[in-house]
C-alpha positions, 0 to 999 in steps of 0.5 A, spaced: 493 588 075 488 583 078 493 577 077 498 582 080 495 582 087 494 575 088 501 573 087 505 570 093 508 575 098 515 573 096 514 574 088 511 581 089 517 584 093 522 582 087 523 588 082 525 587 075 531 592 075 535 587 081 534 581 077 540 578 073 538 577 066 536 570 064 536 566 058 529 563 058 527 558 052 519 560 054 517 560 046 514 553 046 509 555 052 508 562 050 501 563 048 500 568 042 496 574 042 489 573 041 488 566 043 481 564 044 483 558 049 488 554 046 484 553 039 491 556 036 496 551 039 500 548 034 497 541 031 503 537 034 500 538 041 493 536 039 489 541 041 483 540 038 476 541 041 476 534 044 483 534 045 482 540 049 476 537 054 481 531 055 486 536 057 481 539 062 480 532 065 487 530 066 492 533 072 497 536 068 494 543 067 491 547 073 484 546 070 485 539 070 487 539 078 481 543 079 477 538 076 480 532 079 479 536 086 471 538 085 470 531 083 472 528 089 468 533 093 462 532 089 462 524 090 464 525 098 458 530 099 453 525 095 455 519 099 454 523 105 447 525 103 446 518 101 447 515 108 444 521 111 438 520 108 438 513 109 439 513 116 433 519 116 429 515 113 430 509 118 429 514 123 423 516 121 420 510 119 421 507 127 418 513 130 412 512 125 411 505 127 411 507 135 406 513 133 402 509 129 402 502 134 400 507 140 395 511 136 392 504 134 392 501 141 389 508 144 383 508 139 381 500 141 382 501 148 377 507 148 373 504 143 366 503 145 365 496 148 371 494 149 371 495 157 364 492 157 367 486 153 373 484 158 367 483 163 363 478 159 364 471 160 368 470 154 372 476 152 375 472 146 368 471 142 367 479 143 373 482 142 377 477 137 373 479 131 374 487 133 381 486 134 382 483 127 378 488 124 381 493 126 388 490 125 387 490 117 384 497 117 390 500 121 395 496 117 399 494 124 401 487 125 397 485 131 392 488 136 392 484 143 387 485 148 389 482 155 387 482 162 391 485 167 396 478 168 398 479 161 393 473 159 392 474 151 384 475 149 386 476 142 391 475 137 392 474 129 394 467 131 388 464 134 393 459 138 397 464 142 390 466 145 390 464 152 398 465 153 402 470 157 404 476 153 411 477 151 413 484 153 413 489 159 406 491 162 407 494 169 407 501 166 400 500 163 398 497 170 399 503 173 395 507 168 401 509 163 401 508 156 408 506 153 412 503 147 417 498 146 422 494 142 421 487 143 422 480 140 415 477 141 412 471 138 412 475 131 419 476 131 423 483 132 417 488 133 415 495 136 409 495 140 404 500 144 401 497 151 395 501 153 391 500 160 383 500 159 380 503 165 373 503 168 370 509 170 373 510 177 380 510 173 381 503 175 385 498 170 381 493 168 385 490 162 390 492 157 391 493 150 397 492 145 398 494 138 405 492 134 409 493 128 414 488 126 421 490 124 421 487 118 415 492 116 418 498 120 424 498 115 420 496 108 419 503 107 426 505 107 429 499 103 423 501 098 426 508 098 433 506 098 433 505 090 430 511 088 435 515 093 441 511 090 438 513 082 438 520 085 445 520 088 447 517 081 444 522 077 446 528 082 453 525 081 453 525 073 450 532 073 456 535 078 461 531 074 458 534 067 458 541 071 465 541 074 467 539 067 465 545 063 467 549 069 474 546 068 474 547 060 472 554 061 478 555 066 482 551 061 480 556 056 481 562 061 488 560 063 490 558 056 492 551 058 498 553 062 500 549 068 503 552 075 510 553 072 508 556 066 503 561 070 508 563 075 513 565 069 506 570 066 506 573 073 513 575 073 511 578 066 506 582 069 510 584 074 515 587 069 509 591 066 507 593 072 514 597 074 513 600 067 506 603 067 506 611 068 502 610 075 504 609 082 502 602 085 504 601 092 502 594 096 502 595 104 502 589 108 498 588 115 502 592 120 504 598 115 510 594 112 511 596 105 511 590 100 511 593 093 512 600 090 513 600 082 518 605 079 512 610 078 511 610 086 518 611 087 519 617 083 512 620 085 514 619 093 521 620 092 522 613 095 529 610 097 531 604 093 530 599 099 524 602 101 521 594 101 520 591 107 520 597 111 514 601 115 511 606 111 512 611 117 520 611 116 520 612 109 520 620 110 513 621 107 509 627 108 505 625 115 498 625 112 500 620 106 504 615 111 498 615 115 493 614 109 497 608 107 498 605 113 491 606 115 489 601 109 482 605 109 478 606 102 480 612 099 477 615 092 481 620 088 483 623 095 488 629 093 494 630 097 500 635 096 507 632 096 512 636 095 510 641 089 505 635 086 498 634 087 497 626 087 490 623 087 490 617 091 486 611 090 486 605 096 483 599 097 484 593 102 486 586 100 483 582 105 477 581 101 475 573 100 480 570 103 486 575 100 492 577 105 491 583 109 493 589 107 492 594 102 494 597 095 494 604 093 495 607 086 498 614 085 497 619 079 500 626 078 493 631 078 497 637 078 495 640 072 489 636 071 486 639 078 487 646 076 483 645 070 478 642 074 478 646 079 475 652 074 470 647 071 467 645 078 467 652 080 463 654 074 458 647 075 457 650 082 455 657 080 450 654 075 448 649 080 446 655 085 442 659 079 439 652 078 437 652 086 435 659 086 430 658 080 427 652 084 427 654 091 426 662 090 419 664 089 415 658 092 410 662 095 406 669 094 409 672 100 414 678 099 417 677 106 418 669 105 420 670 097 426 675 100 428 670 106 428 664 100 434 669 096 438 670 103 438 663 105 440 660 097 446 664 097 448 662 104 454 659 105 455 657 097 456 664 094 456 669 100 458 668 108 452 673 110 446 676 105 441 681 107 435 684 104 432 691 104 425 692 101 421 699 101 416 699 105 411 700 100 414 694 096 412 690 103 405 692 102 404 691 095 404 698 092 410 700 087 415 705 091 416 712 088 423 712 092 427 707 095 431 712 100 428 709 106 429 701 107 427 696 111 431 690 113 426 684 110 431 678 110 438 676 113 441 670 113 449 668 115 453 663 117 452 665 124 447 669 128 452 674 131 454 679 126 453 686 127 449 688 121 442 691 121 437 686 124 430 684 121 425 689 121 430 695 122 429 702 118 435 704 114 435 711 112 440 711 106 446 716 106 447 718 098 454 716 098 452 709 101 453 703 096 446 701 096 444 708 095 448 709 089 445 702 086 438 704 087 440 711 083 443 708 078 440 701 077 446 698 077 450 693 082 456 696 086 462 692 088 466 694 094 473 690 094 475 693 101 470 695 106 476 698 111 477 703 105 470 705 103 469 711 106 462 712 102 460 706 106 462 707 113 458 714 112 452 710 113 453 709 120 460 710 123 459 705 129 456 700 126 461 700 120 467 700 124 463 693 128 462 690 121 470 691 120 472 688 126 468 683 126 471 680 119 467 682 114 471 685 108 468 685 102 461 687 099 456 686 093 450 690 092 445 689 087 438 693 086 432 688 086 429 692 079 424 689 074 424 694 069 424 701 071 421 699 078 426 699 084 424 695 090 430 695 094 437 692 094 440 685 096 447 685 099 452 679 099 457 680 105 464 675 105 468 674 111 471 667 111 475 667 104 481 672 105 480 675 098 474 680 096 469 679 091 471 679 084 467 681 077 465 674 076 462 673 082 459 680 081 456 677 075 453 671 078 450 676 084 446 680 078 444 673 075 441 671 082 438 677 084 435 678 077 431 671 078 429 673 085 427 680 083 421 677 078 419 673 084 419 678 089 415 683 084 410 677 083 409 676 090 408 684 091 402 684 085 399 679 089 399 682 096 396 688 093 391 685 089 389 680 095 389 687 100 385 690 095 380 684 095 380 683 102 378 690 104 373 690 099 370 683 102 371 686 109 367 693 107 362 688 104 361 684 111 357 687 117 362 691 122 357 691 128 351 687 129 344 690 130 341 691 137 336 686 138 333 681 144 332 675 141 339 672 140 345 673 144 350 673 137 358 672 137 361 671 130 368 670 127 371 671 120 378 668 118 379 670 111 383 665 106 391 666 105 391 664 098 385 669 096 379 672 098 373 668 098 366 669 098 363 667 105 358 672 108 353 673 114 348 677 117 344 678 122 337 682 121 331 684 126 324 682 123 318 685 125 315 681 132 322 681 136 324 676 130 331 675 128 333 673 121 341 669 121 343 668 115 350 665 112 352 664 105 358 662 101 360 664 094 364 659 090 371 661 087 376 666 090 378 673 088 374 680 086 369 676 083 367 672 089 367 678 093 363 682 089 358 677 088 358 676 096 356 683 096 351 683 091 348 677 095 348 680 101 345 686 099 339 682 096 338 679 102 337 685 106 332 687 101 328 681 101 328 681 109 325 688 108 319 684 105 318 679 112 318 673 107 319 666 110 326 663 109 324 658 103 321 664 099 327 668 101 332 663 098 327 662 092 328 670 090 335 669 091 336 663 087 332 667 081 337 673 082 343 669 082 341 665 075 340 672 072 347 674 074 350 669 071 345 670 064 347 677 065 355 676 065 355 670 060 352 676 055 357 681 057 364 677 057 362 671 053 366 666 058 364 669 065 364 663 070 358 661 073 356 663 079 354 658 084 353 660 092 350 656 098 346 659 103 342 658 110 337 662 112 334 662 119 328 666 123 328 665 131 321 668 134 323 669 142 316 669 143 314 662 141 321 660 141 321 657 135 326 657 129 324 656 121 330 654 117 331 653 110 338 652 107 340 652 099 346 647 098 349 649 105 352 645 111 347 643 116 345 647 122 348 645 128 344 646 135 347 645 142 341 644 147 342 647 154 342 639 157 349 639 153 346 635 147 348 637 140 345 635 134 344 637 126 337 638 125 334 635 119 333 640 114 332 639 107 338 641 103 335 644 097 339 645 091 345 650 091 343 658 088 343 659 081 341 652 079 334 654 079 327 650 077 326 646 084 323 649 090 326 650 097 323 647 104 323 649 111 324 646 118 320 648 124 325 647 130 323 648 138 328 651 141 329 652 149 331 658 152 339 658 152 340 653 146 346 655 141 345 655 133 351 654 130 352 657 123 358 656 119 361 655 112 364 649 109 371 652 110 371 650 118 369 643 117 371 640 111 379 641 107 383 637 103 386 633 108 379 632 113 372 629 110 366 633 112 363 627 116 370 627 120 369 635 121 361 634 123 364 630 128 369 634 131 364 640 131 359 636 135 365 635 140 367 641 140 360 644 142 359 638 147 364 641 151 364 648 150 363 654 154 356 656 153 357 663 152 357 665 144 364 668 145 367 662 149 363 657 143 367 661 137 373 660 141 372 652 143 370 651 136 376 654 132 381 651 137 378 644 135 377 645 128 384 649 126 384 649 118 390 645 116 392 651 111 387 657 110 385 655 103 378 657 104 374 662 108 371 660 115 365 664 117 362 662 124 356 664 127 354 662 134 347 665 136 344 663 144 337 664 144 332 668 149 325 667 150 321 673 151 317 674 158 310 672 157 308 678 162 311 682 156 306 679 151 299 680 151 294 678 145 286 678 144 281 677 139 277 683 137 269 681 134 268 684 127 263 689 129 266 697 129 263 698 136 269 693 138 274 698 137 272 702 143 273 696 147 280 694 144 282 701 145 281 700 152 284 693 154 290 697 150 290 703 155 289 698 161 295 694 159 300 700 158 298 702 164 300 696 167 307 696 163 308 704 166 307 706 159 302 711 160 305 716 155 304 712 149 296 711 150 294 716 146 298 714 139 297 707 142 289 708 142 290 712 135 294 706 132 289 701 134 283 705 132 285 705 125 288 698 124 282 695 127 278 699 123 281 697 117 281 690 118 274 690 120 272 694 114 277 691 109 279 684 112 276 678 114 275 675 121 278 673 126 281 679 128 287 679 133 290 684 137 297 683 140 302 688 144 309 686 145 313 690 150 320 689 148 325 695 146 320 698 143 312 698 144 310 693 138 303 693 136 300 688 131 293 687 128 292 680 124 286 678 119 284 673 114 285 678 108 291 678 104 290 685 101 296 690 104 294 697 105 298 702 102 301 709 104 298 715 100 297 723 100 290 724 101 287 730 097 283 736 101 277 734 098 278 726 100 274 723 106 279 718 108 286 716 106 290 719 112 290 713 117 296 710 114 299 717 113 298 718 121 301 711 123 307 712 119 308 719 122 307 717 130 311 710 129 318 709 128 317 703 123 311 700 120 309 694 115 306 688 113 307 681 113 303 675 110 302 668 113 298 662 109 292 665 113 292 672 112 296 678 114 299 682 120 300 690 120 305 691 125 308 698 128 313 700 133 314 705 138 320 708 141 319 707 149 319 713 153 
């Protein structure tokens, strides 16, 4: 077939039917089938391997003619290359001579001592040895130094010294360096003339260096034998390669000459018209050049079709346009009469061939019917595969329903809607599904008069959806215009749907086992035929796979909601009232599962406030429950009024105990890990004590706008045990903002923690100074790329207690000093306007100071604080804590603390390295 396309136009237009029978004696030149390139020829023709090569080199065969032509071309190319190389070498040598002579002359002219030697009494005596040494070293033929009149001071031949220089010197006298080709005393040469200038730029002498033409051409003459040898080798290799190519061509053509090959193409032409596939060759301009017998039959062409324009042959317009266009076509199916013809077309003007195109025609009427059914089956399998991959990619009920609707449009239905029971959307198991909510909708257009997403649908018993839910089976409505049960659902909307063009419906229940969560509806409008039973089976398979994904998402929603409800119930709902800090917080739960982030603000004695934030490793109910236990433990430990490092030590011991208990109970319980940061701020001293256990560092935004992360020893995470925790003391000016957070704020899979801390620093530096504004600025600057972890953020702006609201004095260790302490307290209460509290305060001080003098040790100090309550504190150096008890009727003492407990809102004891403090709080009048 390829050989056919290469024959001349006059040969290709001939048809075998119109040829007269000719007697041809071609048997002597025929090549038997199975010939291996001429080896099977008769011995009389001398067709051995050597004779075959000789025939390839002769000019009688096509291979021999190609060989001779290739040898001539190679010979011309080699000769041209040799000549060009020789000329190029000569040109490069001459250019090198110009450059070298100029460089040597400039070097000698600018050499130290050259200018001074020109003004010496005998310049030749000084310059001649230097010039000769430089000439030998630089491999030039001469270096001549002369005065401005051109009289030589140096020359390789000493008898030429003192004579006039042969050449041009005028440009050099003007201060310009130049080169020239002249015939001098040494013969034809290339020389350069360079001026020698004094410091003022005046030319005081000239230097010339040169190379004779004989030495210039020496390089080219030395290279010429090598070039000729390379050319000869190239010619030999090219000739050998050409001979091999010609021998292969000889094998491929079976040693045929031009006339023999012409007859062979005629035989191929006969074969062409006998094949059962139509072949058409169209030339440039849409003129039909050849059509074999099968093409005539398939297209019903007239007998004289060759040579006419394809548009004038009475063909179908689309077929004629395709043949005339010459464009590439791959198995395009065209209806011609009652036949489906598969057309393949390719241009013939590739690689210099004549312009036009060749097309083949194949009758595929029966094959198309079979392949259409196979293609439909493949498309259905592909749809089910795509649904298995694309539906259920997440654990969101609504998104899973949307994926089901999207995957089926437009490949299966023109519109798809998914209706779910409200209970399924919230994660529960729906008891009944008579009331649904439109959850997802997808279609080829957006203006379909179907229920919109979010609308509530109250099903009537006669509707296909209600029947599918009740029976648990699918329902096919072939013609919606004749379905009274469906129209009864909404008469007005049903009429609009039918008028819009939607005419057929498949309703499939979303069922997993006995649980029915809703229905999926498939609507058809574009295809005139209704859904059939095969398509109903496909819809059922499609929905069955999606229902499992929706049920998984529903179960996850239920568990996630339960865990999130548990977690939020364990977190503080309101913050306690206190005067030390202005606090704002944000809590963002993770989307993929609740975590164990928690925080707390806990008032302490002496107007101090503890701020704590922590993070339990992991997600889910276990993490949330552990978080609740830790938060409860922090409340209990905080009641002991211990410093932060001791609080963390107790939490560490508790977490270790939790791990041991759960490992014993479950055997495979996960190890509980947690981090925590605990800070206590005192508004009286404006000092903050901080300790942390593997938690991200505290950030502090100062009133002057600076932001830093104070050095607080990190400590190990809770649960490791064995290592102590350390504290850091921070002095905070009033209005400073302490920022406590969990790692979900500054670290995720796409952002390193160092980058997150820098973003946090920038956000705090430019944020509003209010705690609420700071929270918003931080979350805007550090939005989580994907909420895979909880985020807890607390911003606490410090306040300072007015010095006028705090008084403190020392009490001597004498029982008589109790009276003075009461008097001092009474005067201070009068100054604060709290006369109503004088009696109870005197009673409290009497008891506490007396106990300190009797059982404690000095120094003894009393402090009164006027805050939201009246706080009374007595400090001594003893670490023994008094205990509240009921005194018997016969006891002389033991009733003091009981009275204090009755007269105050709260009282307690806190310890310090130097002793203890007993404090009380009284409500203000």
